[in-house]
Backbone of each chain as ProteinMPNN parsed JSONL, in Angstrom:
{"seq_chain_A": "VSVRVGIDLVDVDQVASAIAVHGDRYLRRVFTDGEISDCGGYAEPRPDRLAARFAAKEAAFKALGAETLPFHEIEVVSAPDGAPLLTLRGGLARHAERLGDPRVSVSLAHEAGLAAAIVAITHTSQGGTR", "coords_chain_A": {"N_chain_A": [[0.848, -1.203, 0.0], [0.543, 2.212, -0.867], [0.944, 5.717, -0.053], [-0.454, 8.864, -0.762], [-0.188, 12.332, -0.27], [-1.768, 15.486, 0.351], [-1.787, 18.99, 1.042], [-3.284, 22.054, 2.157], [-3.774, 25.572, 2.68], [-5.918, 28.158, 3.614], [-6.863, 31.559, 3.57], [-9.263, 32.797, 5.624], [-10.508, 35.258, 5.4], [-10.318, 35.781, 2.679], [-12.212, 34.119, 1.599], [-14.523, 35.147, 2.794], [-14.502, 37.623, 1.586], [-14.848, 36.881, -1.095], [-17.428, 35.892, -1.004], [-18.761, 38.233, -0.369], [-18.231, 39.802, -2.634], [-18.885, 38.234, -4.94], [-21.087, 36.757, -4.218], [-23.877, 34.47, -4.293], [-23.142, 33.228, -6.661], [-20.437, 32.635, -6.449], [-20.579, 30.741, -4.372], [-22.173, 28.701, -5.557], [-20.582, 28.023, -7.711], [-18.232, 26.983, -6.695], [-18.768, 25.275, -4.554], [-20.568, 22.296, -3.523], [-24.126, 21.552, -3.306], [-24.53, 20.116, -0.975], [-22.298, 20.832, 0.55], [-22.69, 23.588, 0.846], [-25.049, 23.636, 2.266], [-24.127, 22.406, 4.543], [-22.591, 24.36, 5.603], [-23.935, 26.572, 6.638], [-25.706, 27.382, 4.684], [-27.228, 29.288, 1.924], [-28.241, 31.545, 3.081], [-26.847, 32.219, 5.445], [-23.891, 31.907, 5.008], [-20.937, 30.321, 6.202], [-17.82, 31.573, 6.368], [-15.465, 30.476, 7.54], [-15.889, 27.696, 7.702], [-16.382, 27.118, 5.03], [-13.938, 27.87, 3.926], [-12.262, 25.903, 4.95], [-13.238, 23.72, 3.584], [-12.672, 24.456, 0.958], [-9.891, 24.378, 1.136], [-9.626, 21.652, 1.511], [-10.447, 20.675, -0.971], [-8.394, 21.639, -2.618], [-6.241, 20.344, -1.407], [-6.878, 17.665, -1.888], [-6.774, 17.66, -4.648], [-4.057, 18.139, -5.027], [-3.008, 15.823, -3.819], [-3.99, 13.885, -5.519], [-2.673, 14.498, -7.83], [-3.841, 15.533, -10.07], [-4.789, 17.125, -13.197], [-6.755, 19.024, -13.788], [-9.15, 20.932, -11.843], [-12.172, 20.375, -11.259], [-14.436, 21.814, -9.31], [-16.814, 20.759, -8.197], [-16.474, 18.068, -8.264], [-15.268, 17.202, -6.035], [-16.344, 16.657, -2.859], [-16.893, 17.739, 0.434], [-18.373, 16.873, 3.293], [-19.98, 16.843, 6.529], [-20.012, 13.969, 8.569], [-22.539, 12.163, 10.468], [-21.357, 11.948, 13.0], [-19.807, 14.162, 13.057], [-17.311, 14.081, 11.897], [-15.308, 14.935, 9.035], [-16.132, 14.0, 5.697], [-14.797, 13.038, 2.651], [-15.726, 12.964, -0.683], [-15.15, 11.734, -3.931], [-16.007, 12.473, -7.3], [-17.092, 11.817, -10.714], [-14.696, 12.679, -13.205], [-12.479, 12.988, -11.507], [-12.876, 10.974, -9.649], [-12.562, 8.77, -11.304], [-9.933, 9.167, -12.007], [-8.729, 8.751, -9.517], [-9.342, 6.066, -9.149], [-7.605, 4.841, -10.854], [-5.361, 4.725, -9.381], [-5.592, 2.498, -7.9], [-7.626, 0.814, -5.82], [-8.351, 3.151, -4.118], [-8.35, 4.864, -0.981], [-9.667, 7.487, 0.744], [-8.761, 9.957, 3.086], [-9.544, 12.763, 5.159], [-8.635, 15.699, 6.947], [-9.599, 18.555, 8.745], [-8.983, 21.976, 9.752], [-9.492, 25.045, 11.479], [-8.399, 28.2, 12.502], [-7.545, 31.318, 13.998], [-8.068, 32.918, 11.741], [-7.264, 31.384, 9.618], [-7.709, 28.519, 7.532], [-7.182, 25.046, 7.261], [-6.348, 22.021, 5.515], [-5.708, 18.56, 5.287], [-5.193, 15.913, 3.089], [-5.136, 12.472, 2.693], [-4.377, 9.765, 0.633], [-4.63, 6.412, 0.42], [-3.418, 3.745, -1.523], [-3.093, 1.041, -3.949], [-1.526, 0.902, -6.199], [1.75, 1.149, -7.582], [2.589, 2.733, -9.535], [2.494, 5.677, -11.76], [0.101, 8.445, -11.816], [-1.283, 9.085, -14.042]], "CA_chain_A": [[0.0, 0.0, 0.0], [1.266, 3.479, -0.92], [0.157, 6.857, 0.427], [-0.219, 10.173, -1.368], [-0.679, 13.339, 0.67], [-1.866, 16.866, -0.109], [-2.1, 19.932, 2.126], [-3.541, 23.416, 1.682], [-4.07, 26.569, 3.702], [-6.724, 29.223, 3.0], [-7.171, 32.727, 4.382], [-10.731, 32.859, 5.753], [-10.946, 36.574, 4.902], [-10.463, 35.726, 1.216], [-13.506, 33.48, 1.327], [-15.547, 36.138, 3.165], [-14.478, 38.649, 0.547], [-15.432, 36.302, -2.316], [-18.883, 35.844, -0.796], [-19.248, 39.62, -0.429], [-18.101, 40.341, -3.997], [-19.521, 37.404, -5.975], [-22.357, 36.247, -3.701], [-24.286, 33.075, -4.502], [-22.446, 32.664, -7.821], [-19.208, 32.037, -5.898], [-20.938, 29.527, -3.624], [-22.635, 27.67, -6.497], [-19.51, 27.639, -8.643], [-17.126, 26.292, -6.023], [-19.192, 24.288, -3.56], [-21.771, 21.507, -3.836], [-25.292, 21.875, -2.473], [-24.306, 19.508, 0.342], [-21.312, 21.637, 1.291], [-23.302, 24.881, 1.195], [-26.012, 23.36, 3.335], [-23.324, 22.042, 5.72], [-21.82, 25.532, 6.042], [-24.809, 27.715, 6.921], [-26.654, 27.642, 3.593], [-27.068, 30.553, 1.199], [-28.67, 32.669, 3.916], [-25.786, 32.607, 6.382], [-22.701, 31.092, 4.736], [-19.853, 30.456, 7.191], [-16.538, 31.607, 5.648], [-14.442, 29.601, 8.12], [-16.168, 26.313, 7.309], [-16.197, 27.033, 3.577], [-12.494, 27.956, 3.658], [-11.69, 24.581, 5.243], [-13.636, 22.831, 2.488], [-11.872, 24.825, -0.217], [-8.548, 23.837, 1.383], [-9.689, 20.197, 1.299], [-10.491, 20.429, -2.415], [-7.035, 21.856, -3.127], [-5.366, 19.296, -0.862], [-7.188, 16.429, -2.617], [-6.26, 17.883, -5.998], [-2.601, 17.933, -4.953], [-2.729, 14.415, -3.508], [-4.318, 13.091, -6.707], [-1.799, 14.826, -8.955], [-4.72, 15.742, -11.218], [-4.442, 18.302, -14.001], [-7.804, 20.037, -13.641], [-9.881, 20.873, -10.58], [-13.61, 20.672, -11.3], [-14.685, 21.915, -7.864], [-17.942, 19.943, -7.731], [-16.124, 16.642, -8.242], [-14.784, 16.894, -4.685], [-17.308, 17.157, -1.871], [-16.564, 17.457, 1.832], [-19.503, 17.14, 4.192], [-19.794, 16.262, 7.86], [-20.75, 12.744, 8.908], [-23.364, 12.38, 11.662], [-20.535, 12.121, 14.214], [-19.059, 15.418, 12.947], [-16.067, 13.901, 11.143], [-15.474, 15.279, 7.624], [-16.062, 12.908, 4.723], [-14.496, 13.544, 1.313], [-16.183, 12.098, -1.764], [-14.723, 12.106, -5.283], [-16.992, 12.114, -8.32], [-16.767, 12.098, -12.107], [-13.351, 12.45, -13.715], [-11.507, 12.844, -10.415], [-13.073, 9.633, -9.076], [-11.931, 7.818, -12.236], [-8.493, 9.403, -11.856], [-8.326, 8.086, -8.273], [-9.455, 4.61, -9.32], [-6.406, 4.364, -11.559], [-4.321, 4.497, -8.383], [-5.787, 1.169, -7.346], [-8.326, 0.727, -4.536], [-8.036, 4.345, -3.325], [-9.103, 5.2, 0.252], [-9.365, 8.904, 0.99], [-9.017, 10.507, 4.421], [-9.357, 14.207, 5.201], [-8.713, 16.345, 8.252], [-9.76, 20.0, 8.584], [-8.753, 22.803, 10.945], [-9.499, 26.496, 11.256], [-8.095, 28.996, 13.69], [-6.807, 32.565, 13.772], [-8.249, 33.448, 10.397], [-6.767, 30.465, 8.586], [-8.294, 27.178, 7.48], [-6.221, 24.1, 6.683], [-6.828, 20.658, 5.282], [-4.77, 17.539, 4.813], [-5.856, 14.759, 2.481], [-4.256, 11.321, 2.462], [-4.992, 8.728, -0.195], [-3.882, 5.152, 0.369], [-3.756, 3.03, -2.758], [-2.297, -0.167, -4.13], [-0.639, 0.991, -7.36], [3.073, 1.756, -7.364], [2.908, 3.528, -10.722], [2.082, 7.083, -11.804], [-1.325, 8.692, -11.642], [-1.945, 9.455, -15.289]], "C_chain_A": [[0.875, 1.242, 0.0], [0.338, 4.594, -0.435], [0.558, 8.11, -0.338], [-0.871, 11.197, -0.449], [-0.742, 14.698, 0.005], [-2.252, 17.748, 1.054], [-2.407, 21.291, 1.514], [-4.009, 24.284, 2.844], [-4.817, 27.709, 3.017], [-7.003, 30.318, 4.016], [-8.697, 32.891, 4.429], [-11.268, 34.193, 5.228], [-11.14, 36.573, 3.386], [-11.791, 35.088, 0.823], [-14.637, 34.451, 1.655], [-15.645, 37.212, 2.09], [-15.112, 38.13, -0.75], [-16.948, 36.226, -2.199], [-19.461, 37.251, -0.944], [-19.258, 40.138, -1.865], [-18.951, 39.551, -4.999], [-20.811, 36.714, -5.512], [-22.605, 34.778, -3.993], [-23.545, 32.426, -5.666], [-21.148, 31.99, -7.385], [-19.548, 30.714, -5.206], [-21.307, 28.399, -4.581], [-21.505, 27.128, -7.354], [-18.478, 26.737, -7.978], [-17.598, 25.123, -5.16], [-20.442, 23.523, -4.022], [-22.923, 21.95, -2.933], [-25.103, 21.329, -1.056], [-23.338, 20.327, 1.178], [-21.925, 22.962, 1.745], [-24.267, 24.697, 2.359], [-25.285, 23.057, 4.651], [-22.638, 23.262, 6.348], [-22.719, 26.771, 6.174], [-25.809, 28.046, 5.837], [-26.392, 28.978, 2.906], [-27.378, 31.758, 2.095], [-27.555, 33.162, 4.831], [-24.548, 31.757, 6.167], [-21.58, 31.387, 5.725], [-18.503, 30.42, 6.481], [-15.49, 30.659, 6.22], [-14.644, 28.149, 7.687], [-15.964, 26.116, 5.802], [-14.712, 27.058, 3.221], [-11.838, 26.598, 3.904], [-12.029, 23.605, 4.114], [-12.899, 23.167, 1.195], [-10.455, 24.255, -0.069], [-8.542, 22.326, 1.125], [-9.723, 19.862, -0.191], [-9.085, 20.578, -3.006], [-6.088, 20.752, -2.654], [-5.602, 17.976, -1.6], [-6.632, 16.486, -4.03], [-4.744, 17.63, -6.026], [-2.271, 16.45, -4.725], [-2.967, 13.538, -4.737], [-3.318, 13.319, -7.837], [-2.605, 15.038, -10.221], [-4.334, 17.029, -11.954], [-5.474, 19.416, -13.851], [-8.523, 19.838, -12.311], [-11.322, 21.311, -10.783], [-14.112, 20.637, -9.85], [-15.781, 20.969, -7.371], [-17.632, 18.455, -7.718], [-15.474, 16.231, -6.92], [-15.784, 17.494, -3.708], [-16.852, 16.763, -0.476], [-17.754, 17.85, 2.698], [-19.235, 16.443, 5.52], [-20.633, 15.005, 8.012], [-21.586, 13.039, 10.155], [-22.538, 12.575, 12.94], [-19.649, 13.369, 14.139], [-17.769, 15.297, 12.158], [-16.282, 14.278, 9.677], [-15.311, 14.051, 6.728], [-15.82, 13.507, 3.354], [-14.923, 12.522, 0.268], [-15.685, 12.629, -3.099], [-15.782, 11.652, -6.27], [-16.387, 12.324, -9.713], [-15.33, 11.766, -12.477], [-12.321, 12.27, -12.609], [-11.647, 11.482, -9.728], [-12.4, 8.589, -9.975], [-10.406, 7.93, -12.151], [-7.977, 8.647, -10.615], [-8.353, 6.571, -8.425], [-8.221, 4.038, -10.003], [-5.241, 4.128, -10.593], [-4.43, 3.099, -7.777], [-6.367, 1.206, -5.95], [-8.062, 1.946, -3.635], [-8.936, 4.5, -2.095], [-8.679, 6.607, 0.646], [-9.701, 9.287, 2.428], [-8.753, 11.998, 4.389], [-9.446, 14.686, 6.639], [-8.719, 17.855, 8.03], [-9.42, 20.716, 9.884], [-8.965, 24.249, 10.562], [-9.314, 27.233, 12.564], [-7.337, 30.244, 13.253], [-6.879, 33.034, 12.329], [-7.74, 32.57, 9.281], [-7.499, 29.122, 8.68], [-7.295, 26.269, 6.775], [-6.877, 22.753, 6.467], [-5.665, 19.783, 4.836], [-5.59, 16.386, 4.257], [-4.809, 13.672, 2.272], [-5.032, 10.284, 1.65], [-4.101, 7.491, -0.144], [-4.344, 4.398, -0.872], [-2.774, 1.886, -2.973], [-1.3, -0.072, -5.281], [0.681, 1.652, -7.0], [3.409, 2.733, -8.48], [2.458, 4.961, -10.605], [0.575, 7.207, -11.742], [-2.014, 8.965, -12.943], [-1.886, 8.319, -16.278]], "O_chain_A": [[1.835, 1.331, 0.766], [-0.883, 4.439, -0.409], [1.741, 8.386, -0.537], [-1.958, 10.97, 0.082], [0.118, 15.037, -0.808], [-2.966, 17.312, 1.958], [-1.855, 21.644, 0.472], [-4.555, 23.802, 3.837], [-4.399, 28.176, 1.957], [-7.335, 30.046, 5.17], [-9.338, 33.098, 3.399], [-12.366, 34.244, 4.673], [-12.011, 37.27, 2.866], [-12.411, 35.477, -0.167], [-15.598, 34.57, 0.895], [-16.737, 37.652, 1.732], [-15.834, 38.865, -1.424], [-17.667, 36.466, -3.169], [-20.509, 37.441, -1.561], [-20.188, 40.837, -2.266], [-19.657, 40.143, -5.815], [-21.542, 36.151, -6.328], [-21.693, 33.952, -3.951], [-23.339, 31.212, -5.668], [-20.796, 30.919, -7.879], [-18.888, 29.699, -5.427], [-20.82, 27.277, -4.442], [-21.466, 25.942, -7.683], [-17.919, 25.842, -8.612], [-16.912, 24.106, -5.05], [-21.252, 24.03, -4.797], [-22.716, 22.634, -1.93], [-25.46, 21.976, -0.072], [-23.539, 20.496, 2.381], [-21.711, 23.404, 2.874], [-24.297, 25.489, 3.301], [-25.763, 23.405, 5.731], [-22.165, 23.202, 7.483], [-22.3, 27.883, 5.854], [-26.675, 28.899, 6.034], [-25.46, 29.702, 3.257], [-26.844, 32.848, 1.892], [-27.343, 34.366, 4.976], [-24.181, 30.968, 7.039], [-21.306, 32.543, 6.048], [-18.073, 29.356, 6.034], [-14.702, 30.091, 5.464], [-13.684, 27.457, 7.346], [-15.445, 25.092, 5.36], [-14.278, 26.347, 2.314], [-10.955, 26.189, 3.149], [-11.207, 22.77, 3.737], [-12.543, 22.274, 0.427], [-9.891, 23.72, -1.023], [-7.575, 21.786, 0.588], [-9.109, 18.889, -0.627], [-8.644, 19.743, -3.797], [-5.238, 20.285, -3.413], [-4.654, 17.252, -1.904], [-6.095, 15.506, -4.545], [-4.229, 16.987, -6.939], [-1.37, 15.899, -5.358], [-2.242, 12.572, -4.969], [-3.13, 12.456, -8.695], [-2.126, 14.761, -11.321], [-3.649, 17.896, -11.41], [-5.127, 20.596, -13.795], [-8.517, 18.752, -11.732], [-11.671, 22.462, -10.521], [-14.203, 19.57, -9.241], [-15.693, 20.438, -6.264], [-18.429, 17.66, -7.221], [-15.167, 15.058, -6.711], [-16.038, 18.699, -3.728], [-16.474, 15.618, -0.228], [-18.09, 19.028, 2.811], [-18.375, 15.567, 5.617], [-21.805, 14.973, 7.637], [-21.367, 14.049, 10.823], [-22.963, 13.28, 13.855], [-18.841, 13.615, 15.035], [-17.184, 16.313, 11.782], [-17.337, 13.973, 9.12], [-14.469, 13.188, 6.973], [-16.559, 14.397, 2.932], [-14.53, 11.357, 0.328], [-15.781, 13.826, -3.374], [-16.381, 10.589, -6.11], [-15.323, 12.923, -9.865], [-14.81, 10.712, -12.112], [-11.388, 11.481, -12.757], [-10.656, 10.904, -9.28], [-11.759, 7.656, -9.493], [-9.689, 6.931, -12.214], [-6.934, 7.994, -10.659], [-7.49, 5.873, -7.892], [-7.839, 2.893, -9.762], [-4.274, 3.439, -10.917], [-3.466, 2.585, -7.209], [-5.684, 1.585, -4.999], [-7.597, 1.784, -2.506], [-10.146, 4.287, -2.175], [-7.498, 6.885, 0.855], [-10.784, 8.982, 2.926], [-7.854, 12.46, 3.685], [-10.218, 14.163, 7.443], [-7.943, 18.374, 7.228], [-9.547, 20.153, 10.971], [-8.653, 24.646, 9.44], [-9.957, 26.948, 13.574], [-6.592, 30.23, 12.273], [-5.887, 33.49, 11.761], [-7.776, 32.965, 8.115], [-7.855, 28.663, 9.766], [-6.644, 26.674, 5.812], [-7.837, 22.394, 7.148], [-4.77, 20.216, 4.109], [-6.556, 15.939, 4.875], [-3.73, 13.928, 1.738], [-6.186, 9.973, 1.947], [-2.961, 7.517, -0.607], [-5.524, 4.42, -1.221], [-1.763, 1.774, -2.28], [-0.348, -0.85, -5.351], [0.722, 2.597, -6.212], [4.389, 3.473, -8.392], [2.087, 5.427, -9.528], [-0.141, 6.212, -11.629], [-3.24, 9.072, -12.966], [-2.393, 8.444, -17.392]]}, "seq_chain_B": "MTEEIRAVVRDHARLAVDIDTLPDDADLYRAGMTSHASVNVMLALENAFDVEFPDHLLKRSVFESVASIRAAIEQVQAEAAA", "coords_chain_B": {"N_chain_B": [[-8.148, 43.697, -24.801], [-6.153, 42.655, -23.132], [-5.578, 44.728, -21.326], [-7.929, 44.867, -19.862], [-7.914, 42.383, -18.652], [-5.665, 42.673, -17.075], [-6.632, 44.619, -15.339], [-8.57, 43.184, -13.933], [-6.944, 41.278, -12.69], [-5.42, 42.991, -11.12], [-7.356, 43.901, -9.326], [-8.317, 41.577, -8.083], [-6.447, 39.477, -7.7], [-4.731, 39.76, -5.604], [-1.922, 40.263, -5.57], [1.545, 40.298, -4.58], [3.035, 42.192, -5.703], [2.996, 45.09, -7.911], [0.924, 44.743, -10.661], [1.48, 46.143, -12.954], [4.189, 46.144, -13.143], [4.863, 43.76, -14.135], [5.5, 41.504, -16.857], [3.378, 40.211, -19.552], [3.671, 37.454, -19.578], [4.44, 36.753, -17.046], [4.621, 34.728, -14.09], [1.812, 34.473, -12.225], [1.225, 33.142, -9.881], [3.681, 32.879, -8.682], [3.994, 35.51, -8.165], [2.466, 35.915, -6.01], [-0.239, 35.21, -6.055], [-2.804, 33.32, -4.632], [-4.304, 30.002, -4.649], [-6.986, 30.238, -4.019], [-7.412, 32.958, -4.534], [-7.167, 32.887, -7.254], [-9.586, 31.832, -7.993], [-11.297, 33.929, -7.413], [-10.334, 35.682, -9.349], [-11.07, 34.25, -11.643], [-13.918, 34.319, -11.473], [-14.359, 37.067, -11.636], [-13.326, 37.575, -14.166], [-15.161, 36.158, -15.69], [-17.402, 37.739, -15.293], [-16.51, 40.151, -16.427], [-16.024, 39.505, -19.104], [-18.241, 38.179, -19.921], [-18.388, 35.331, -20.036], [-18.141, 31.762, -19.401], [-15.96, 29.747, -17.699], [-15.303, 26.501, -18.72], [-15.22, 23.218, -17.1], [-12.926, 21.844, -18.026], [-11.06, 23.785, -18.329], [-10.38, 24.577, -15.841], [-7.719, 24.795, -14.526], [-4.436, 25.075, -13.164], [-2.538, 26.092, -14.969], [-3.981, 27.685, -16.719], [-4.604, 30.031, -15.384], [-2.212, 31.114, -14.862], [-0.814, 33.266, -15.967], [-1.12, 36.584, -17.426], [-1.057, 36.348, -20.164], [-1.728, 33.613, -20.556], [-4.291, 33.589, -19.524], [-5.575, 35.271, -21.308], [-5.405, 33.719, -23.644], [-7.03, 31.582, -22.894], [-9.548, 32.818, -22.537], [-10.022, 33.666, -25.128], [-10.237, 31.173, -26.31], [-12.542, 30.159, -25.029], [-14.424, 32.011, -25.922], [-14.318, 31.501, -28.657], [-15.229, 28.86, -28.718], [-17.825, 29.289, -27.819], [-18.867, 30.726, -29.906], [-18.857, 28.951, -31.95]], "CA_chain_B": [[-8.484, 42.631, -23.842], [-5.087, 42.486, -22.144], [-5.692, 45.731, -20.266], [-9.066, 44.487, -19.022], [-7.446, 41.248, -17.837], [-4.76, 43.227, -16.059], [-7.446, 45.324, -14.338], [-9.172, 42.148, -13.085], [-5.863, 40.719, -11.872], [-5.066, 44.027, -10.141], [-8.411, 44.02, -8.317], [-8.756, 40.323, -7.45], [-5.422, 38.434, -7.517], [-3.996, 40.021, -4.354], [-0.494, 40.045, -5.819], [2.471, 40.959, -3.674], [3.683, 43.256, -6.475], [2.113, 45.809, -8.829], [0.806, 44.029, -11.936], [2.075, 46.964, -14.021], [5.632, 45.886, -13.22], [5.065, 42.385, -14.635], [5.152, 41.255, -18.262], [2.179, 39.38, -19.744], [3.942, 36.033, -19.342], [4.937, 36.529, -15.679], [3.862, 33.736, -13.32], [1.042, 35.194, -11.201], [1.313, 32.399, -8.615], [4.957, 33.28, -8.074], [3.853, 36.909, -7.744], [1.702, 35.956, -4.765], [-1.648, 34.812, -6.173], [-3.108, 32.015, -4.041], [-5.275, 29.232, -5.438], [-8.32, 30.816, -3.81], [-7.474, 34.234, -5.259], [-7.363, 32.596, -8.683], [-11.035, 31.64, -8.176], [-11.841, 35.301, -7.509], [-9.959, 36.189, -10.677], [-11.908, 33.555, -12.624], [-15.293, 34.844, -11.419], [-14.338, 38.453, -12.122], [-13.139, 37.492, -15.625], [-16.443, 35.733, -16.263], [-18.257, 38.944, -15.302], [-15.973, 41.179, -17.324], [-16.06, 39.085, -20.513], [-19.497, 37.471, -20.147], [-18.083, 33.952, -20.438], [-18.03, 30.85, -18.264], [-14.874, 28.79, -17.926], [-15.738, 25.114, -18.536], [-14.396, 22.447, -16.156], [-11.617, 21.413, -18.552], [-10.103, 24.891, -18.247], [-10.118, 24.905, -14.438], [-6.408, 24.263, -14.198], [-3.473, 26.081, -12.728], [-1.819, 26.704, -16.09], [-4.845, 28.67, -17.385], [-4.603, 31.296, -14.634], [-0.817, 31.33, -14.493], [-0.274, 34.543, -16.439], [-2.042, 37.401, -18.214], [-1.075, 35.777, -21.513], [-2.469, 32.344, -20.572], [-5.703, 33.937, -19.309], [-6.075, 35.797, -22.589], [-5.569, 32.582, -24.565], [-8.186, 30.785, -22.445], [-10.775, 33.574, -22.832], [-10.213, 33.598, -26.584], [-10.702, 29.809, -26.594], [-13.941, 30.052, -24.573], [-15.249, 32.821, -26.828], [-14.385, 30.808, -29.943], [-16.111, 27.693, -28.532], [-19.2, 29.779, -27.689], [-19.301, 31.232, -31.209], [-18.896, 27.835, -32.92]], "C_chain_B": [[-7.435, 42.505, -22.734], [-5.211, 43.485, -20.997], [-6.827, 45.401, -19.313], [-8.686, 43.313, -18.106], [-6.543, 41.755, -16.719], [-5.546, 43.943, -14.958], [-8.09, 44.315, -13.383], [-8.115, 41.563, -12.143], [-5.482, 41.711, -10.763], [-6.077, 44.041, -8.987], [-8.653, 42.737, -7.523], [-7.643, 39.319, -7.125], [-4.621, 38.592, -6.229], [-2.5, 39.727, -4.513], [0.345, 40.809, -4.797], [3.181, 42.117, -4.373], [2.65, 43.91, -7.387], [2.095, 45.083, -10.182], [1.456, 44.817, -13.076], [3.578, 46.732, -14.167], [5.928, 44.523, -13.839], [4.731, 42.29, -16.125], [3.956, 40.315, -18.366], [2.43, 37.904, -19.437], [4.477, 35.745, -17.934], [4.023, 35.565, -14.94], [3.156, 34.435, -12.153], [1.079, 34.468, -9.851], [2.621, 32.767, -7.895], [4.89, 34.712, -7.563], [2.913, 37.037, -6.548], [0.245, 35.555, -4.858], [-1.86, 33.422, -5.561], [-4.116, 31.285, -4.927], [-6.677, 29.798, -5.237], [-8.457, 32.148, -4.536], [-7.694, 33.991, -6.749], [-8.837, 32.317, -8.988], [-11.715, 33.009, -8.271], [-11.538, 35.911, -8.867], [-10.857, 35.561, -11.742], [-13.329, 34.139, -12.643], [-15.353, 36.27, -11.953], [-14.138, 38.491, -13.641], [-14.444, 37.099, -16.303], [-17.416, 36.908, -16.328], [-17.814, 39.916, -16.386], [-16.162, 40.798, -18.796], [-17.325, 38.3, -20.869], [-19.259, 36.064, -20.715], [-18.176, 33.071, -19.191], [-16.939, 29.845, -18.587], [-15.405, 27.376, -17.708], [-14.76, 24.364, -17.63], [-13.01, 22.128, -16.705], [-10.585, 22.541, -18.561], [-9.803, 25.298, -16.801], [-8.804, 24.247, -14.013], [-5.444, 25.406, -13.939], [-2.843, 26.817, -13.912], [-2.649, 27.778, -16.795], [-4.737, 30.04, -16.713], [-3.19, 31.728, -14.233], [-0.285, 32.703, -14.885], [-1.353, 35.309, -17.197], [-2.178, 36.794, -19.613], [-1.888, 34.482, -21.566], [-3.962, 32.588, -20.334], [-6.307, 34.425, -20.618], [-6.346, 34.648, -23.573], [-6.807, 31.772, -24.192], [-9.495, 31.509, -22.764], [-11.06, 33.52, -24.329], [-10.741, 32.216, -26.991], [-12.175, 29.646, -26.214], [-14.86, 30.817, -25.513], [-15.409, 32.13, -28.184], [-15.315, 29.603, -29.849], [-17.574, 28.134, -28.466], [-19.756, 30.223, -29.045], [-19.482, 30.109, -32.227], [-20.275, 27.188, -32.985]], "O_chain_B": [[-7.762, 42.281, -21.569], [-4.979, 43.141, -19.839], [-6.718, 45.622, -18.107], [-9.085, 43.263, -16.943], [-6.645, 41.323, -15.571], [-5.174, 43.884, -13.786], [-8.155, 44.549, -12.176], [-8.364, 41.379, -10.952], [-5.252, 41.319, -9.619], [-5.702, 44.174, -7.822], [-9.146, 42.801, -6.397], [-7.872, 38.393, -6.346], [-3.917, 37.672, -5.811], [-1.9, 39.032, -3.694], [-0.083, 41.817, -4.235], [3.846, 42.926, -3.726], [1.569, 43.364, -7.611], [3.149, 44.842, -10.77], [1.929, 44.229, -14.049], [4.17, 47.08, -15.189], [7.088, 44.165, -14.045], [3.786, 42.925, -16.595], [3.565, 39.694, -17.378], [1.502, 37.182, -19.074], [4.915, 34.629, -17.654], [2.807, 35.576, -15.131], [3.798, 34.922, -11.222], [0.977, 35.102, -8.801], [2.654, 32.941, -6.677], [5.624, 35.092, -6.65], [2.6, 38.148, -6.121], [-0.454, 35.554, -3.845], [-1.178, 32.465, -5.928], [-4.704, 31.873, -5.834], [-7.471, 29.835, -6.177], [-9.514, 32.437, -5.098], [-8.333, 34.797, -7.426], [-9.289, 32.539, -10.111], [-12.596, 33.217, -9.104], [-12.385, 36.577, -9.461], [-11.347, 36.252, -12.635], [-13.872, 34.418, -13.712], [-16.301, 36.633, -12.65], [-14.713, 39.34, -14.323], [-14.794, 37.633, -17.355], [-18.161, 37.054, -17.296], [-18.625, 40.432, -17.155], [-16.428, 41.66, -19.634], [-17.46, 37.812, -21.991], [-19.844, 35.671, -21.724], [-18.275, 33.571, -18.071], [-16.984, 29.173, -19.617], [-15.907, 27.071, -16.626], [-13.63, 24.802, -17.417], [-12.029, 22.134, -15.962], [-9.395, 22.305, -18.771], [-9.06, 26.25, -16.564], [-8.786, 23.281, -13.25], [-5.612, 26.526, -14.42], [-2.641, 28.03, -13.856], [-2.086, 28.687, -17.405], [-4.774, 31.075, -17.379], [-3.007, 32.594, -13.378], [0.594, 33.244, -14.215], [-2.381, 34.741, -17.566], [-3.273, 36.735, -20.173], [-2.651, 34.27, -22.508], [-4.802, 31.874, -20.882], [-7.416, 34.037, -20.987], [-7.379, 34.617, -24.242], [-7.548, 31.327, -25.068], [-10.452, 30.88, -23.214], [-12.206, 33.349, -24.744], [-11.576, 32.096, -27.888], [-12.959, 29.072, -26.97], [-15.939, 30.34, -25.864], [-16.483, 32.161, -28.786], [-16.094, 29.34, -30.766], [-18.457, 27.451, -28.985], [-20.955, 30.113, -29.302], [-20.166, 30.279, -33.236], [-20.478, 26.241, -33.745]]}, "name": "protein", "num_of_chains": 2, "seq": "VSVRVGIDLVDVDQVASAIAVHGDRYLRRVFTDGEISDCGGYAEPRPDRLAARFAAKEAAFKALGAETLPFHEIEVVSAPDGAPLLTLRGGLARHAERLGDPRVSVSLAHEAGLAAAIVAITHTSQGGTRMTEEIRAVVRDHARLAVDIDTLPDDADLYRAGMTSHASVNVMLALENAFDVEFPDHLLKRSVFESVASIRAAIEQVQAEAAA"}
């Protein structure tokens, strides 16, 4: 079994600013309905929670070694016990499958105006990702 | 078009340096643009040029420089006109 890891850090103020400038279009373009609902909905979007999810998308993208980042193909929502769950869809899911039996884990953190995420993917292939 | 792109980058990329000091092929990520700031740039470009970047263009290399952004917008406009 091999492990690929990705990490990312996001300034929460940048997310708050994007919501202020681009509004719902920013939310719809970057986040899934499940993520938006998990982060306060359209009425009261939480920049800190959204920033952590954006960081998770970037971290997963790095761990996968993918070329493009269709934002909706990575979803991070909270499980009933509060733990974050990352799901890959579409082309990124197929990309991950090429790694061989991929298992994705994600951890999120936000404090002092910054949000961070680490994504680890365990897989069976020893080869490249493309 | 290049000047309009530069105006969007100036307003949304949060560069550590003045965009006017950079050539069109300068790497905007190296100049301080974060991955999240590149999303702000993308949305502002879509507003400015009335286009929508398709998923296959959501890649780091597209937003890497003023020149690469221009090429991508021209591609999107050509695809929309076809």
